[in-house]
Every structure is written in structure tokens, then in C-alpha cells.
C-alpha positions as CSV (number, residue, x, y, z in Angstrom):
1,M,26.4,9.3,18.6
2,D,27.9,6.8,16.2
3,A,25.2,5.5,13.9
4,S,26.3,1.9,14.6
5,M,25.5,2.5,18.2
6,E,22.0,3.9,17.7
7,K,19.2,2.1,19.2
8,P,16.4,1.0,16.8
9,L,13.0,2.9,17.1
10,S,10.6,1.3,19.5
11,L,7.0,1.5,18.2
12,K,3.9,0.9,20.3
13,K,2.0,-2.3,20.3
14,L,-1.1,-2.2,18.0
15,A,-3.4,-2.4,21.1
16,D,-1.9,0.8,22.4
17,Q,-2.0,2.7,19.1
18,V,-4.1,5.3,17.3
19,I,-4.0,4.5,13.6
20,V,-5.0,6.8,10.8
21,I,-6.0,5.1,7.5
22,T,-6.7,7.0,4.4
23,G,-8.8,5.3,1.6
24,A,-10.4,3.3,4.5
25,S,-13.8,2.8,2.8
26,S,-12.8,0.0,0.5
27,G,-10.1,-2.5,-0.6
28,I,-6.7,-2.5,1.3
29,G,-7.9,0.4,3.6
30,L,-11.1,-1.4,4.6
31,A,-9.3,-4.7,5.2
32,T,-6.6,-3.0,7.3
33,A,-9.2,-1.1,9.4
34,R,-11.0,-4.4,10.3
35,M,-7.8,-6.2,11.0
36,A,-6.4,-3.4,13.2
37,A,-9.7,-3.0,15.1
38,A,-9.6,-6.7,15.7
39,R,-6.1,-6.3,17.4
40,G,-7.3,-3.5,19.7
41,A,-6.1,-0.4,17.8
42,R,-8.1,2.8,17.8
43,L,-8.8,4.1,14.5
44,V,-9.2,7.2,12.4
45,L,-10.9,6.4,9.2
46,A,-10.6,8.8,6.2
47,A,-12.0,8.6,2.7
48,R,-14.3,10.7,0.5
49,N,-17.2,8.1,0.8
50,E,-19.0,9.6,3.9
51,H,-21.8,6.9,3.8
52,A,-19.3,4.0,3.8
53,L,-17.3,5.5,6.5
54,K,-20.2,5.9,8.9
55,I,-21.3,2.3,8.3
56,L,-17.8,1.1,8.8
57,A,-17.2,3.1,12.0
58,N,-20.5,1.6,13.4
59,E,-19.6,-1.9,12.4
60,L,-16.3,-1.6,14.3
61,K,-17.9,0.1,17.3
62,N,-20.5,-2.7,17.5
63,N,-17.7,-5.1,17.7
64,G,-16.1,-3.3,20.7
65,S,-13.5,-1.2,18.9
66,S,-13.0,2.6,19.1
67,A,-13.2,4.3,15.6
68,I,-14.1,7.7,14.2
69,W,-14.4,8.8,10.6
70,V,-13.4,11.9,8.7
71,R,-14.7,12.7,5.2
72,A,-11.7,13.9,3.3
73,D,-10.2,14.2,0.0
74,V,-6.5,13.6,0.4
75,G,-5.7,15.5,-2.8
76,R,-6.7,18.7,-0.7
77,E,-4.1,19.6,1.9
78,E,-6.8,21.3,4.1
79,D,-8.6,18.0,4.2
80,V,-5.6,16.1,5.3
81,K,-5.0,18.8,8.1
82,H,-8.5,18.2,9.2
83,I,-7.8,14.5,9.6
84,A,-4.8,15.0,11.7
85,A,-6.6,17.8,13.7
86,T,-9.6,15.4,14.4
87,A,-7.3,12.6,15.5
88,I,-5.5,14.9,17.9
89,K,-8.8,16.4,19.3
90,T,-10.4,13.0,19.7
91,F,-7.5,10.8,20.9
92,G,-4.8,13.2,21.8
93,G,-2.7,12.1,18.9
94,F,-1.8,9.2,16.6
95,D,0.9,6.7,16.5
96,T,0.7,5.4,12.8
97,W,-0.4,7.2,9.6
98,V,-1.2,5.0,6.6
99,N,-1.2,6.8,3.3
100,N,-3.3,4.4,1.5
101,A,-5.7,6.4,-0.7
102,G,-5.2,5.9,-4.4
103,V,-6.7,5.8,-7.9
104,S,-5.7,4.6,-11.2
105,I,-6.1,5.4,-14.9
106,F,-6.0,2.8,-17.5
107,G,-5.0,4.1,-21.0
108,E,-1.8,4.7,-22.9
109,A,0.0,7.9,-21.8
110,M,-0.5,9.8,-25.1
111,D,-4.3,9.3,-24.8
112,V,-4.8,10.3,-21.1
113,S,-5.7,14.0,-20.5
114,I,-3.3,16.2,-18.6
115,E,-6.3,17.2,-16.4
116,D,-6.8,13.5,-15.5
117,M,-3.1,12.9,-14.9
118,K,-2.9,16.0,-12.5
119,R,-6.0,14.8,-10.6
120,M,-4.5,11.4,-10.1
121,Y,-1.2,12.9,-8.9
122,D,-3.2,14.9,-6.3
123,T,-4.5,11.7,-4.8
124,N,-1.6,9.3,-5.3
125,F,1.4,11.5,-4.7
126,W,0.4,14.9,-3.1
127,G,-2.0,13.1,-0.7
128,A,0.8,10.9,0.6
129,V,3.1,13.9,0.8
130,Y,0.5,16.0,2.8
131,G,0.1,13.0,5.1
132,T,3.6,12.2,5.6
133,R,4.6,15.8,6.5
134,L,1.8,16.2,9.0
135,A,2.7,12.8,10.7
136,V,6.3,13.7,10.8
137,Q,5.7,17.0,12.5
138,H,3.4,15.4,15.0
139,Y,6.0,12.7,16.0
140,K,8.8,15.1,16.2
141,S,6.8,17.6,18.4
142,R,5.7,15.0,20.9
143,G,9.1,13.2,20.9
144,V,7.6,9.7,20.9
145,P,8.3,7.4,17.9
146,G,5.6,6.8,15.3
147,A,5.2,5.3,12.0
148,V,4.4,6.6,8.5
149,I,3.5,3.7,6.1
150,N,3.2,4.7,2.3
151,I,1.4,2.3,0.1
152,G,3.3,2.2,-3.2
153,S,3.1,-0.4,-6.0
154,L,5.0,-3.0,-7.9
155,F,4.5,-0.4,-10.8
156,G,6.3,2.0,-8.6
157,D,9.5,-0.1,-8.9
158,R,8.9,-0.9,-12.6
159,G,7.0,0.9,-15.3
160,T,4.2,-0.7,-17.2
161,V,2.0,-0.2,-20.2
162,I,-1.6,1.0,-20.0
163,Q,-1.2,2.2,-16.4
164,S,1.8,4.4,-17.4
165,T,0.3,7.4,-15.6
166,Y,-0.3,5.5,-12.4
167,A,3.0,4.0,-12.5
168,S,4.7,7.4,-12.8
169,S,2.7,8.7,-9.8
170,K,4.0,5.6,-7.8
171,F,7.5,6.2,-8.9
172,A,7.2,9.7,-7.5
173,L,5.9,8.4,-4.3
174,H,8.7,5.8,-3.9
175,G,11.3,8.5,-4.6
176,F,9.8,10.8,-2.0
177,T,9.6,8.0,0.6
178,E,13.2,7.0,0.1
179,S,14.4,10.5,0.2
180,I,12.6,11.8,3.3
181,R,13.4,8.5,5.1
182,M,17.2,9.4,4.7
183,E,16.7,12.9,5.8
184,L,14.8,11.9,9.0
185,E,17.4,9.2,9.8
186,K,20.2,11.7,9.4
187,E,18.5,14.0,12.0
188,H,17.6,11.1,14.3
189,A,14.0,11.9,14.1
190,P,11.6,9.6,16.0
191,V,9.9,8.5,12.8
192,S,9.7,5.1,11.0
193,I,9.1,5.3,7.3
194,T,8.0,2.1,5.5
195,L,7.2,1.7,1.9
196,V,4.8,-1.2,1.1
197,H,5.1,-2.6,-2.5
198,P,1.9,-4.6,-3.2
199,G,1.8,-6.9,-6.2
200,R,-1.6,-7.4,-8.0
201,I,-4.2,-7.2,-5.3
202,D,-7.9,-8.2,-5.5
203,T,-9.6,-4.9,-4.6
204,P,-12.2,-2.7,-6.3
205,Y,-9.2,-0.6,-7.6
206,N,-9.9,-1.5,-11.2
207,E,-13.6,-0.7,-10.8
208,H,-12.9,2.7,-9.4
209,A,-10.2,3.6,-12.0
210,R,-10.8,6.0,-14.9
211,S,-10.7,3.9,-18.1
212,Y,-9.7,4.9,-21.6
213,L,-10.0,1.3,-22.8
214,K,-12.8,-0.4,-24.7
215,K,-12.7,-3.3,-22.1
216,Q,-13.1,-3.0,-18.4
217,P,-9.8,-2.7,-16.4
218,A,-9.1,-5.8,-14.4
219,H,-6.3,-8.0,-13.1
220,Y,-6.8,-10.9,-15.5
221,M,-5.0,-14.2,-16.0
222,S,-2.3,-13.5,-13.3
223,M,-1.3,-14.1,-9.7
224,I,-3.5,-12.1,-7.5
225,Y,-3.3,-11.5,-3.7
226,P,-6.0,-10.8,-1.1
227,P,-6.1,-7.3,0.5
228,Q,-5.5,-8.9,3.9
229,A,-2.0,-9.8,2.8
230,V,-1.2,-6.0,2.5
231,A,-3.0,-5.3,5.6
232,E,-0.8,-7.9,7.4
233,A,2.3,-6.1,6.0
234,I,1.0,-2.6,7.0
235,L,0.3,-3.7,10.6
236,F,3.5,-5.4,11.0
237,A,5.3,-2.2,10.0
238,A,3.2,-0.3,12.5
239,E,4.8,-2.2,15.3
240,H,8.2,-3.0,13.7
241,P,10.4,-0.4,11.9
242,K,10.8,-1.7,8.3
243,R,12.2,-0.1,5.3
244,D,10.3,-2.0,2.8
245,M,7.6,-4.7,2.7
246,Y,6.9,-6.4,-0.5
247,V,3.5,-8.2,-0.7
248,G,3.9,-11.3,-2.9
249,S,7.1,-12.7,-4.5
250,Q,5.7,-11.3,-7.7
251,A,6.3,-7.7,-6.5
252,K,9.9,-8.5,-5.5
253,M,10.7,-10.3,-8.7
254,V,9.4,-7.4,-10.8
255,A,11.5,-5.0,-8.9
256,V,14.7,-7.2,-9.1
257,L,14.3,-8.1,-12.7
258,G,13.4,-4.6,-13.7
259,R,16.7,-3.4,-12.1
260,F,19.0,-6.0,-13.4
261,L,17.3,-7.1,-16.7
262,P,15.6,-4.0,-17.8
263,R,15.4,-4.8,-21.6
264,F,14.1,-8.3,-20.8
265,M,11.4,-6.7,-18.6
266,D,10.4,-4.2,-21.3
267,K,9.7,-7.1,-23.6
268,L,8.1,-9.1,-21.0
269,M,5.8,-6.2,-20.0
270,E,5.0,-5.5,-23.7
271,L,4.2,-9.1,-24.3
272,T,1.9,-9.7,-21.2
273,M,0.5,-6.5,-19.7
274,Y,-1.6,-5.4,-22.7
275,R,-3.7,-8.6,-22.4
276,T,-3.7,-9.0,-18.6
277,Q,-5.0,-5.6,-17.5
278,H,-8.6,-5.9,-18.7
279,S,-11.5,-8.3,-18.6
280,D,-13.7,-9.4,-21.5
281,R,-16.7,-7.1,-20.8
282,P,-17.2,-3.6,-22.0
283,S,-15.5,-0.8,-20.1
284,K,-17.5,1.5,-17.7
285,S,-17.8,5.1,-18.8
286,K,-15.1,7.6,-17.7
287,A,-17.9,9.3,-15.7
288,D,-18.4,6.2,-13.6
289,S,-14.9,6.3,-12.2
290,A,-13.7,7.4,-8.9
291,L,-11.1,9.8,-10.1
292,Y,-13.1,13.0,-9.3
293,H,-15.9,11.6,-7.0
294,P,-16.1,8.7,-4.4
295,G,-16.4,5.2,-5.6
296,Y,-18.7,2.5,-4.1
297,G,-17.5,1.5,-0.7
298,L,-17.5,-1.3,1.9
299,H,-16.1,-3.9,-0.7
300,E,-12.7,-5.4,0.2
301,R,-12.6,-7.5,-3.1
302,G,-12.9,-6.6,-6.7
303,T,-14.0,-8.3,-9.9
304,N,-10.6,-9.6,-10.9
305,K,-10.0,-13.1,-12.3
306,G,-6.9,-15.2,-12.2
307,W,-4.8,-17.2,-9.7
308,M,-6.3,-16.1,-6.4
309,R,-3.8,-16.6,-3.5
310,R,-5.0,-17.1,0.1
311,N,-2.1,-14.9,1.5
312,S,1.4,-13.8,0.8
313,Y,4.2,-16.2,2.1
314,Y,6.7,-13.5,1.1
315,V,5.1,-11.2,3.7
316,K,5.3,-13.8,6.4
317,M,8.8,-14.5,5.5
318,S,9.6,-10.8,5.8
319,K,8.1,-10.7,9.3
320,Y,10.6,-13.4,10.4
321,P,13.8,-12.9,8.3
322,L,16.2,-14.9,10.6
323,A,13.9,-17.9,10.9
324,S,13.3,-17.7,7.1
325,A,17.0,-17.6,6.3
326,A,17.6,-20.5,8.7
327,I,14.9,-22.5,7.0
328,A,16.3,-21.7,3.6
329,A,19.8,-22.6,4.7
330,F,18.5,-26.0,6.2
331,V,16.7,-26.8,3.0
332,G,19.7,-25.9,0.9
333,A,22.0,-28.0,3.0
334,A,19.5,-30.9,2.8
335,L,19.4,-30.7,-1.1
336,W,23.1,-30.5,-1.3
337,A,23.5,-33.5,0.9
338,A,21.1,-35.4,-1.1
339,V,22.7,-34.5,-4.3
340,S,26.1,-35.4,-3.1
341,A,24.9,-38.8,-1.7
342,K,23.4,-39.6,-5.2
343,Q,26.7,-38.6,-6.9
344,K,28.6,-41.0,-4.7
345,D,26.3,-43.8,-5.4
């Protein structure tokens, strides 16, 4: 069949879906679970924090939703297989797999131990690879389209200082996601692959990170988006095949400027990112991080300080691109008309 004649994949409505969410015990995963449950989806909640998962599953069940939990470390392939097996045993399968689990390290690349780097890659990169492969196999075997949604980062599009090891893990995830998307498209597999590019998000991500800094990691003195904005992008992609979803114009701007003005962005990052990735309080010890053991759960928000946005208008525009383009064209035409009229006067 001519590629131009192919029909787009048709994904189920959320109310008819079973959704697997890794990293579901806090932050973006927690916000996504609650939002998906409110829209009728059945959920498979996975994370290392068993206590938080139990409380969350009971919360959603008490609100009339169907949810199960699976204690899993996505850095272990056997644990990820257990998530899939539990979803299939309980619900007969799943329709969307969200690779959300992630952890960061704050420290310059030459200071971070190789052991810590490898452990972070186990979660951020290999965990998503394991989940993606299992989900693709499931959708292909049943012949019904499904979605894989990988949570990347603005630092997966553009490197940064201090979180250099985190950025490299997200670069790896972005590259894997783009590559497998093309391979699956070539073979006409019934799989939608979406990469979500969050900007700076107000979650406990910084509190869970392993820190090599003297001061506590945090988003500081910058534009910060709520985790619900990422959840909105994830759930839209669960119903509508999308290549990319950027959360915040901030994330899109960093990607575009990083590509077309790389040296400018080098200098901008050097100027701003050393002082906007930590707070004024002393840093927690390395042992208090969630790199090797579960962090605290059931918190959607973190301890970040800055310009807190209520949502992401960029996400909302991405959901309705034709309407957004029409509005932009109308506004542009109106401005042009106003300028032309003034010039005539």
C-alpha cells in the first residue's frame, strides 16, 4: 500500500483503555493516574514504593475506578515483564504503556561516579527500552493498535550543565524513541509511539535526585509547569497518535534554539543553569536520594520556586493544531491590517 494512502492508527477512547503507568507513585505519574482514572481508564500502577502504590490504588477504587498496583524497579527487565504479565492476567491486556519512571543526578559529569551513572541509565533509558519492547510485542501479537508514550525532557533535546548525566540518558531515550518509531512505521505495525518533551515541571523530581551539590537541587527562578500539564499531554497522546508533545513553549524554544543557534545556547546555559538548578538550603545527603531505593510517594508537587504556571497553553494548542493555526493567522491578519491602516493615516 502507498504510504500516502495509509489510514492513521485508531486508538481507543480513554474510558475503554487499560493504561500502564511506571513511576506512578509521585509527580507526573501520580497526576496522570488520577487524571486517567477520572476519565474512566483502568490502571496498572507501577513503582518501587509499594506503600504509596497501595494507598493510591485504594484512593482510586474508592472513587469508583479500577486500578491495580505492581511493585517494580523498571531498571530490572524481569520486573518490567512482571508488570506486563500482571496487566494481561488482570485485564486481558493493555492499550497504553507510559514509560514515566525516572531519576536525576545533580553534579558535574567529572564528579559523578560511573556506578551512579549506570544506575541512572538503568531507570531512565533501559527501563523505557524494556517497557517499549514489551508493549510493542503485545500490540503486534493481538493486532489491535496501542500506544507507547515515552517521557523525555527538554534536556533530551539540548544538553545542560549540572544535570549532564541526566541529559545524556534522555538523549539516549529520544534517539531510541525516534529510531523504533521509524522501524515500526516501515513495517506498518499497530503501534503509536509518542515522545513527550516536558519543560521544567513542579514535581518531587529534585528532592528524589542524587545530589553532588552543596545546595539542594531545585527548579529555581524560572518558569515552572504543573505535572497536570504533562498528564494532559500524555492522555491526549493515548487517544490520538502524536509524534511529539512539548509541555510548555519553554521546551519547544530550547529544542529549536539548541538546533539552530547552538553556540548561543551554550553560552545561555552556562550563564543561567548553574544558578537556577538549586535552592538556597543545604543539599540532602546522597544516601537520601531515590537513585537506589524508593523516594517518598503520593506528592504531585515538589519544593521548587519560580514562576508557577497553571497549565501549558502549548499543550492545548498542540491538541488542536488546525484551530490554533487559524487563530494565529487571524491574529496575524488583524495586526497586519492595523499596521497598514496606521501607515495610510
